[in-house]
C-alpha positions as CSV (number, residue, x, y, z in Angstrom):
1,M,-15.5,29.6,123.6
2,A,-11.6,30.8,123.8
3,W,-9.9,32.1,120.2
4,W,-8.3,30.0,120.2
5,D,-10.9,27.3,120.3
6,D,-12.2,29.7,117.6
7,A,-8.6,30.2,115.7
8,A,-8.6,25.6,114.9
9,E,-11.9,25.9,114.6
10,A,-11.2,28.4,111.9
11,A,-7.8,26.2,110.6
12,G,-10.2,23.3,110.3
13,S,-12.8,25.0,108.0
14,A,-10.0,26.3,105.5
15,I,-8.4,22.9,105.6
16,G,-12.8,22.0,104.6
17,W,-12.4,24.7,101.7
18,V,-10.1,22.6,100.4
19,G,-12.5,19.6,100.4
20,D,-15.0,21.5,99.0
21,G,-13.6,22.4,96.3
22,V,-12.2,19.0,95.6
23,E,-15.8,17.8,95.4
24,A,-17.1,20.2,93.3
25,V,-14.2,19.6,90.4
26,V,-15.3,16.2,91.1
27,D,-19.5,16.1,90.6
28,I,-19.3,18.6,87.7
29,A,-16.2,16.6,85.7
30,T,-17.9,13.0,86.0
31,E,-21.2,14.6,85.9
32,T,-20.6,16.4,82.2
33,A,-19.2,12.7,81.2
34,E,-22.2,11.0,82.9
35,E,-24.5,14.2,80.4
36,V,-22.8,12.5,77.5
37,T,-23.1,8.8,78.0
38,E,-26.3,9.0,79.1
39,T,-27.5,11.1,76.5
40,V,-26.1,9.1,73.5
41,T,-27.3,6.3,74.9
42,E,-30.1,6.7,75.5
43,V,-31.1,8.1,72.5
44,A,-29.9,5.0,71.1
45,I,-32.4,3.0,72.7
46,D,-35.0,5.2,72.0
47,V,-34.3,4.4,68.2
48,L,-34.1,1.0,69.1
49,D,-37.8,1.5,71.1
50,G,-39.0,3.1,68.3
51,A,-37.4,0.7,65.9
52,R,-39.5,-2.2,67.7
53,D,-42.5,-0.6,67.8
54,G,-43.0,0.2,64.0
55,A,-42.1,-3.4,63.4
56,A,-44.7,-4.9,66.4
57,A,-47.3,-2.2,64.2
58,V,-46.7,-3.8,61.0
59,S,-47.5,-7.6,61.4
60,P,-47.0,-9.5,64.6
61,A,-44.2,-12.1,63.2
62,L,-41.7,-8.9,62.3
63,G,-42.6,-7.8,65.9
64,G,-41.3,-11.0,66.8
65,V,-37.8,-11.3,65.2
66,A,-37.2,-7.4,66.3
67,N,-38.3,-8.4,70.4
68,V,-35.6,-10.7,70.6
69,V,-32.6,-9.2,67.8
70,L,-33.3,-5.6,69.0
71,G,-33.7,-6.3,72.8
72,V,-30.2,-8.4,72.6
73,V,-28.5,-5.5,70.9
74,K,-31.0,-2.7,73.7
75,G,-28.9,-5.1,76.4
76,G,-26.1,-4.5,75.7
77,V,-26.6,-0.7,75.4
78,Q,-28.2,-0.8,79.0
79,A,-24.8,-2.6,79.8
80,T,-22.6,0.1,78.4
81,Q,-24.7,2.6,79.9
82,E,-25.2,0.7,83.5
83,T,-21.0,0.3,83.5
84,F,-20.4,4.3,83.2
85,A,-22.9,5.2,85.5
86,I,-20.7,2.6,88.0
87,V,-17.3,4.3,87.2
88,F,-18.7,7.3,87.3
89,D,-20.7,7.4,91.1
90,T,-17.6,5.4,92.1
91,V,-15.3,8.6,90.9
92,R,-18.4,11.0,92.4
93,N,-17.9,9.1,96.1
94,A,-15.1,9.3,96.0
95,G,-14.4,12.7,95.5
96,S,-17.3,13.1,98.4
97,L,-15.1,10.9,100.8
98,V,-12.2,12.9,100.1
99,N,-14.1,15.9,101.4
100,A,-15.5,14.2,104.3
101,V,-12.0,13.6,105.6
102,L,-11.1,17.1,105.8
103,H,-13.9,18.4,107.2
104,F,-12.8,15.8,109.8
105,D,-17.1,14.3,109.4
106,L,-16.6,11.0,111.0
107,A,-20.2,10.2,109.9
108,G,-19.8,11.2,106.3
109,I,-16.4,9.1,105.9
110,I,-18.4,5.7,107.0
111,A,-21.0,6.9,104.5
112,D,-19.4,7.5,102.1
113,L,-17.0,4.2,102.3
114,G,-20.7,2.5,102.5
115,N,-21.4,4.3,98.8
116,I,-18.3,2.9,97.6
117,A,-19.1,-0.9,99.1
118,I,-22.3,-0.5,97.4
119,N,-20.3,0.3,93.9
120,V,-18.4,-2.4,94.1
121,G,-21.1,-4.5,95.0
122,Q,-23.0,-2.7,91.7
123,A,-19.4,-3.4,89.8
124,V,-19.6,-7.4,90.8
125,V,-23.8,-7.6,89.8
126,L,-23.0,-6.0,86.8
127,V,-20.1,-8.8,85.9
128,V,-22.9,-11.4,86.5
129,R,-25.4,-10.3,85.4
130,V,-23.1,-10.1,81.8
131,G,-22.0,-13.8,82.4
132,T,-25.2,-14.5,82.7
133,G,-27.0,-13.4,80.4
134,A,-29.4,-11.0,81.8
135,Y,-29.4,-7.7,80.0
136,F,-30.5,-9.1,77.4
137,G,-32.7,-11.0,78.5
138,A,-34.3,-8.4,80.3
139,A,-34.6,-6.5,76.8
140,V,-35.5,-9.1,75.4
141,S,-38.6,-10.0,77.5
142,D,-39.4,-6.9,78.3
143,Y,-40.3,-6.7,74.2
144,F,-42.1,-9.0,74.7
145,A,-44.3,-8.1,78.0
146,R,-44.9,-5.0,75.5
147,D,-46.5,-6.8,73.2
148,D,-49.1,-8.1,76.0
149,S,-48.8,-4.6,77.8
150,L,-50.3,-2.7,74.8
151,G,-53.1,-5.3,74.1
152,V,-54.2,-5.1,77.7
153,I,-53.8,-0.8,77.1
154,R,-56.3,-0.8,74.0
155,A,-58.8,-3.4,75.6
156,L,-59.4,-1.2,78.6
157,V,-59.7,2.0,76.1
158,I,-61.8,0.6,73.7
159,D,-64.1,-0.9,76.0
160,E,-64.4,2.9,78.1
161,F,-64.8,4.9,75.5
162,G,-66.4,2.7,73.0
163,T,-64.6,2.7,69.7
164,P,-64.6,5.2,67.5
165,E,-63.4,7.6,70.4
166,G,-61.1,5.2,71.7
167,E,-59.6,4.2,68.7
168,S,-59.0,8.3,68.1
169,I,-57.6,8.7,71.9
170,L,-55.6,5.4,70.6
171,R,-54.3,7.2,68.0
172,R,-53.3,10.2,69.5
173,L,-51.4,7.8,72.2
174,G,-49.1,6.8,68.5
175,W,-50.8,3.5,68.2
176,G,-49.7,1.7,65.0
177,T,-46.8,4.1,64.9
178,T,-43.4,4.2,66.4
179,H,-43.7,5.2,69.5
180,F,-46.6,4.6,71.9
181,G,-47.3,6.6,74.9
182,F,-49.4,8.4,77.4
183,P,-47.8,12.2,77.4
184,I,-47.7,13.4,81.2
185,V,-45.9,16.3,82.1
186,A,-45.0,16.1,85.7
187,S,-42.9,19.4,88.2
188,A,-40.1,18.2,90.5
189,S,-39.5,21.8,93.0
190,I,-37.6,20.8,96.4
191,M,-38.9,22.9,99.4
192,V,-36.2,25.5,100.8
193,A,-35.8,27.0,104.1
194,D,-35.0,30.8,104.1
195,S,-33.0,32.0,107.8
196,N,-35.4,35.3,106.4
197,S,-38.4,34.0,107.7
198,F,-37.3,30.2,108.7
199,P,-36.4,29.7,112.6
200,F,-32.5,27.8,112.5
201,V,-31.3,28.6,115.1
202,E,-34.7,28.4,117.4
203,L,-34.6,25.0,115.9
204,H,-31.2,23.6,116.4
205,D,-30.8,25.1,120.3
206,D,-34.1,23.7,121.2
207,D,-33.4,20.8,123.2
208,D,-34.8,17.8,120.8
209,H,-32.7,19.3,118.8
210,T,-35.4,19.3,116.1
211,L,-32.3,19.8,113.4
212,D,-28.4,20.1,113.3
213,L,-27.4,22.8,110.8
214,Y,-23.5,21.4,111.0
215,A,-25.5,18.1,109.6
216,M,-27.2,19.3,106.9
217,A,-24.3,21.5,105.9
218,G,-22.8,17.7,105.6
219,L,-20.3,18.6,108.1
220,L,-19.2,17.2,111.0
221,S,-21.3,17.3,113.8
222,L,-20.9,17.1,117.6
223,N,-24.4,17.2,118.7
224,G,-25.4,13.5,117.0
225,F,-23.2,10.4,114.7
226,Q,-25.5,10.5,112.0
227,I,-25.1,8.2,109.4
228,A,-28.1,7.9,106.7
229,R,-28.3,11.7,107.2
230,E,-30.3,13.7,104.0
231,R,-28.1,15.4,101.6
232,T,-29.1,18.3,102.0
233,R,-27.3,21.5,101.2
234,V,-26.6,24.6,103.1
235,V,-25.6,28.1,101.7
236,R,-24.6,31.1,102.1
237,V,-27.1,33.9,100.5
238,D,-26.0,37.7,99.1
239,D,-27.8,41.0,99.9
240,D,-29.4,40.5,96.3
241,G,-30.9,37.2,98.0
242,N,-28.4,34.9,95.7
243,D,-27.0,31.8,96.4
244,M,-23.3,32.6,97.3
245,W,-22.4,28.8,95.5
246,Y,-18.3,30.4,95.4
247,L,-18.1,30.7,99.3
248,P,-18.3,27.2,100.6
249,I,-20.1,27.6,104.2
250,H,-18.1,25.8,107.0
251,R,-18.0,25.1,111.0
252,Y,-17.0,28.6,111.7
253,A,-19.5,30.4,109.9
254,I,-22.4,28.2,111.1
255,R,-21.2,28.5,114.6
256,S,-21.8,32.5,114.2
257,F,-24.8,32.5,112.5
258,L,-26.0,30.8,115.4
259,D,-23.8,33.1,118.3
260,S,-25.8,36.0,116.7
261,G,-28.9,34.4,116.7
262,G,-28.8,34.6,112.9
263,T,-28.4,37.8,112.6
264,N,-24.6,37.8,111.2
265,M,-25.4,36.3,108.2
266,R,-28.7,35.3,105.9
267,I,-28.8,31.3,105.2
268,R,-30.8,28.9,102.8
269,A,-31.6,24.9,103.0
270,Y,-32.8,23.3,100.6
271,A,-34.0,19.8,100.9
272,M,-31.8,18.1,98.8
273,E,-28.8,18.3,96.4
274,P,-29.0,18.7,93.1
275,A,-27.7,16.3,92.2
276,A,-29.9,14.1,94.3
277,T,-33.2,15.7,92.2
278,G,-32.3,15.6,89.1
279,K,-30.8,11.1,89.4
280,A,-34.8,11.0,90.9
281,M,-36.7,12.6,87.9
282,R,-34.5,10.6,85.7
283,T,-34.7,7.2,86.8
284,A,-38.8,8.2,87.2
285,R,-38.5,8.7,83.8
286,K,-37.0,5.9,83.0
287,K,-39.2,3.4,84.7
288,F,-42.2,5.0,83.9
289,K,-41.6,3.6,80.3
290,K,-42.8,0.3,81.4
291,L,-45.5,1.6,81.7
292,C,-46.3,2.9,78.3
293,I,-46.3,6.6,80.5
294,D,-43.8,9.1,79.4
295,I,-42.9,11.4,82.3
296,G,-41.7,15.1,81.2
297,W,-40.6,17.3,83.4
298,D,-41.0,21.1,83.3
299,T,-37.6,21.8,84.6
300,P,-34.6,19.4,82.6
301,F,-32.3,17.5,84.9
302,N,-29.7,17.5,82.9
303,F,-26.8,18.3,84.0
304,A,-28.4,18.9,87.7
305,T,-25.8,21.0,89.4
306,F,-26.7,23.6,87.0
307,Q,-30.0,23.7,87.4
308,A,-32.2,26.1,89.1
309,F,-35.2,23.8,90.0
310,N,-38.6,24.8,91.0
311,A,-38.4,25.9,94.7
312,Q,-41.4,25.1,97.3
313,P,-40.8,27.9,100.6
314,C,-40.7,25.5,104.1
315,T,-41.2,28.5,106.7
316,N,-42.4,26.0,110.1
317,L,-41.2,23.2,111.5
318,R,-44.4,21.4,109.8
319,E,-43.7,21.2,106.6
320,F,-40.0,21.4,107.6
321,D,-40.8,17.2,109.6
322,F,-43.4,17.1,107.2
323,F,-47.1,16.2,108.5
324,P,-47.8,13.3,110.5
325,G,-51.2,11.9,110.5
326,R,-54.0,12.1,107.9
327,T,-52.8,12.1,104.6
328,F,-55.8,14.7,104.1
329,E,-54.0,17.6,106.3
330,A,-51.1,17.4,103.8
331,G,-53.5,17.5,100.8
332,R,-55.0,21.0,102.7
333,W,-51.8,21.8,102.3
334,F,-51.1,21.2,99.0
335,A,-54.5,22.9,98.1
336,T,-53.5,26.0,100.0
337,N,-49.2,26.7,98.7
338,T,-49.0,25.2,96.1
339,P,-50.9,25.2,92.1
340,R,-52.1,22.0,93.0
341,E,-56.2,22.5,94.2
342,G,-57.5,19.4,92.8
343,R,-58.9,20.4,89.8
344,L,-59.5,17.7,87.4
345,E,-57.9,19.8,84.9
346,E,-54.4,19.0,86.9
347,D,-54.4,16.1,87.0
348,G,-51.9,15.4,84.1
349,S,-49.8,17.1,85.8
350,P,-48.4,15.8,88.7
351,L,-46.6,17.9,91.4
352,C,-43.7,16.2,93.4
353,I,-42.0,18.6,96.2
354,G,-39.0,17.4,97.7
355,V,-39.4,17.6,101.9
356,F,-36.8,17.4,104.3
357,G,-38.6,14.8,106.4
358,F,-41.1,13.2,107.3
359,A,-42.8,13.1,111.3
360,D,-43.1,9.4,111.1
361,D,-40.2,8.8,108.8
362,K,-41.4,7.9,106.3
363,H,-39.9,8.5,102.5
364,G,-42.2,9.7,100.4
365,L,-46.3,10.2,100.9
366,V,-48.6,10.1,97.9
367,T,-52.6,12.7,99.1
368,G,-55.7,12.9,96.7
369,R,-55.6,9.3,95.9
370,R,-57.4,7.0,97.9
371,I,-56.0,3.5,97.0
372,K,-58.2,0.9,97.7
373,R,-56.2,-2.1,96.7
374,G,-55.6,-4.5,99.4
375,L,-57.8,-2.9,102.0
376,D,-61.2,-2.7,103.2
377,G,-62.2,-6.8,100.7
378,C,-60.2,-5.3,98.1
379,G,-57.8,-8.4,97.2
380,P,-54.0,-7.8,96.2
381,D,-55.2,-8.1,92.6
382,D,-58.8,-7.3,92.4
383,A,-59.5,-5.1,89.3
384,S,-63.4,-4.9,90.0
385,D,-64.3,-0.5,89.3
386,A,-64.9,-1.1,92.8
387,C,-62.0,-1.8,93.9
388,I,-59.8,1.0,91.7
389,T,-57.8,4.0,93.4
390,T,-59.9,7.1,93.5
391,I,-59.2,10.3,92.9
392,D,-60.3,12.5,95.9
393,R,-60.3,16.6,96.0
394,S,-61.9,17.2,99.5
395,R,-62.7,16.3,102.6
396,K,-66.1,14.9,102.6
397,D,-63.9,12.7,99.4
398,F,-61.7,11.3,102.4
399,M,-64.1,11.3,105.3
400,S,-67.4,12.0,106.7
401,L,-68.6,16.1,106.9
402,D,-70.7,14.9,109.8
403,S,-68.1,14.2,113.5
404,D,-70.6,13.9,116.0
405,G,-73.2,11.1,113.9
406,D,-76.3,13.5,114.0
407,G,-76.9,14.1,110.4
408,V,-76.1,17.7,110.2
409,D,-72.6,18.2,108.4
410,D,-70.1,20.4,111.1
411,L,-67.1,20.0,109.2
412,K,-65.8,22.5,106.5
413,D,-65.8,20.7,102.9
414,D,-61.6,22.1,102.1
415,R,-60.1,21.5,99.0
416,T,-57.4,18.4,99.3
417,G,-55.0,19.0,96.2
418,C,-53.6,16.4,94.5
419,G,-49.4,15.8,94.7
420,C,-46.7,13.4,96.1
421,T,-43.8,14.3,98.1
422,W,-40.4,12.6,98.4
423,R,-37.3,12.8,100.5
424,D,-33.7,11.8,99.6
425,T,-32.5,9.2,102.0
426,Y,-29.5,7.5,103.1
427,P,-27.8,4.9,101.2
428,P,-28.3,7.0,98.0
429,Y,-28.6,3.7,95.6
430,F,-31.8,3.3,97.2
431,S,-33.6,6.4,97.7
432,R,-33.6,7.6,94.2
433,I,-36.7,4.7,93.3
434,V,-39.0,6.8,95.9
435,L,-39.7,9.7,93.4
436,A,-40.8,6.6,91.0
437,H,-42.7,4.8,93.5
438,E,-44.5,7.8,95.2
439,L,-45.5,8.4,91.4
440,G,-46.9,4.8,90.7
441,H,-49.3,5.9,93.9
442,Y,-50.3,8.7,92.1
443,F,-51.2,6.9,89.0
444,G,-53.5,4.2,90.8
445,L,-50.8,1.6,92.2
446,A,-50.3,0.5,95.7
447,H,-48.5,-1.8,97.4
448,A,-51.1,-4.5,97.6
449,G,-49.4,-7.4,95.0
450,H,-46.0,-6.3,95.3
451,D,-43.6,-8.8,97.5
452,G,-40.3,-8.9,97.1
453,V,-37.2,-6.0,96.7
454,H,-37.7,-6.0,93.0
455,N,-40.9,-4.3,93.0
456,I,-40.8,-0.4,92.7
457,M,-44.7,-0.6,94.6
458,F,-42.5,-2.6,97.2
459,S,-43.5,-1.5,100.9
460,K,-41.0,-3.0,103.6
461,A,-44.2,-2.5,105.9
462,E,-46.9,-3.9,104.2
463,N,-44.9,-6.4,102.0
464,E,-42.5,-9.9,102.2
465,T,-38.6,-8.8,100.9
466,F,-38.9,-11.8,98.8
467,G,-41.5,-12.7,96.9
468,K,-43.0,-14.5,93.2
469,G,-41.0,-13.0,90.5
470,S,-37.8,-12.6,93.1
471,W,-35.4,-13.2,90.4
472,R,-36.3,-9.9,88.0
473,L,-33.5,-8.4,90.9
474,W,-30.8,-11.0,88.7
475,L,-32.8,-10.2,85.2
476,H,-33.3,-6.2,85.7
477,G,-30.4,-5.4,88.5
478,D,-33.2,-3.2,90.3
479,P,-36.7,-2.4,91.0
480,N,-39.3,-2.2,88.0
481,F,-42.7,-1.6,88.0
482,V,-44.6,-5.2,86.6
483,E,-46.8,-6.5,83.7
484,E,-49.5,-6.5,86.8
485,D,-48.4,-2.8,87.7
486,V,-49.3,-1.8,83.3
487,E,-53.2,-3.2,84.1
488,H,-53.8,-1.3,87.1
489,A,-52.0,1.7,86.2
490,W,-54.1,2.3,82.9
491,R,-57.4,0.6,84.8
492,F,-57.1,4.3,86.5
493,I,-56.5,6.0,84.3
494,V,-59.0,5.7,82.0
495,K,-61.7,5.0,85.1
496,Q,-59.9,8.1,86.9
497,M,-58.6,10.2,84.7
498,P,-61.0,10.0,81.2
499,H,-61.2,13.9,80.8
500,V,-56.9,14.1,81.0
501,L,-57.7,11.5,77.9
502,R,-59.8,12.9,75.7
503,A,-57.5,16.5,75.8
504,L,-54.5,14.9,74.5
């Protein structure tokens, strides 16, 4: 490349720095404002939920009145919360659009325009839902559904443990107080590839263009035109091994890195941006309240841009393009490369790993779970013991160790870890749900019986796009768990995780 081409690319990189600065300022401002409004509204919702549970514990009649009165108030709070969220997301996408323009990234420009169009659509839907009373109706109906769900959970616990022990477990879960919920502490880790151990140059330059380092950095790529790309992040690394957040990477730097064979600087790539990680964690926590499961995270997701999320090393192509083939292979990887080996004491602390991608173009994967509903003669609504999801802890749980049928085990009984992986896909409006979906599998839920995109457990490959209950999409505005999910999840919990309940 001639010197004038170098100069032109350097000039473009300089303009791109301006875009990086604009986006960084916009992100920090919107994130700060969003955290304030989210915190205030979530506290208000928790207070309303506590008052409702307390009223229901006093008497069904008082609980019924509280369901209506407090439900209406909660609907108003949720409408306010979502209004601010749409405004802040629109501003954030506008900042990203400016950055894409200054980087001459046409694919990024189209993607950001698409995100803004989604924001406009969200605003229209919000106005319609407020005008037709959907927010208020959703909150009130959810409160009445919670009464039914608590009754189902109580029956399952008493049936499994007997009255004395069951009552003790229910009290520890908060029965009869201002809050009932199964407390779980989950862990989120993000895959990180470092040029000291990961072959960036080799995979960027191979004939298959296995990865595109420019696109991964959110820059104009001349190797391909990809609008629906993951929001990965590439940073420089200083001599002490720290991210150089103050010196954004640009096309000229990446080209120099590639031309040098990866020797002139050290870089690090993250499978997803902090904002995407935080949004997925927050969304999962909110959605799981419907299941009466309280998911806490060992790493805060508040002010995600400033959080140091747990890192999971990615050192080869098999980890970068996560595990084609059998789920067992991913489970064995979990047992070998993460702290989760499938032990009993790990069941109540799921590990979720944000990955770069999947070889078979999945959005997420759960391992250590044999999901039976919809398979092997188990109908979508079958709640018999034989059709409950089971926890598989070793190779023999997945398959026969006798590979040739001669009656002799000839395969090693490897351990398999329990956990889930997910990626951040385009558009972000949908990808924020993926982590909640995979955690749903972790707690025993299946795709079967979830026709309709109003279901979090919906799968495009296995379910009809619209099914009974599709009106819930108008009522709630986005995918949610449904009442049947509460029963199936808690049936799995009491049958497969009784040791976790006893340890509360």
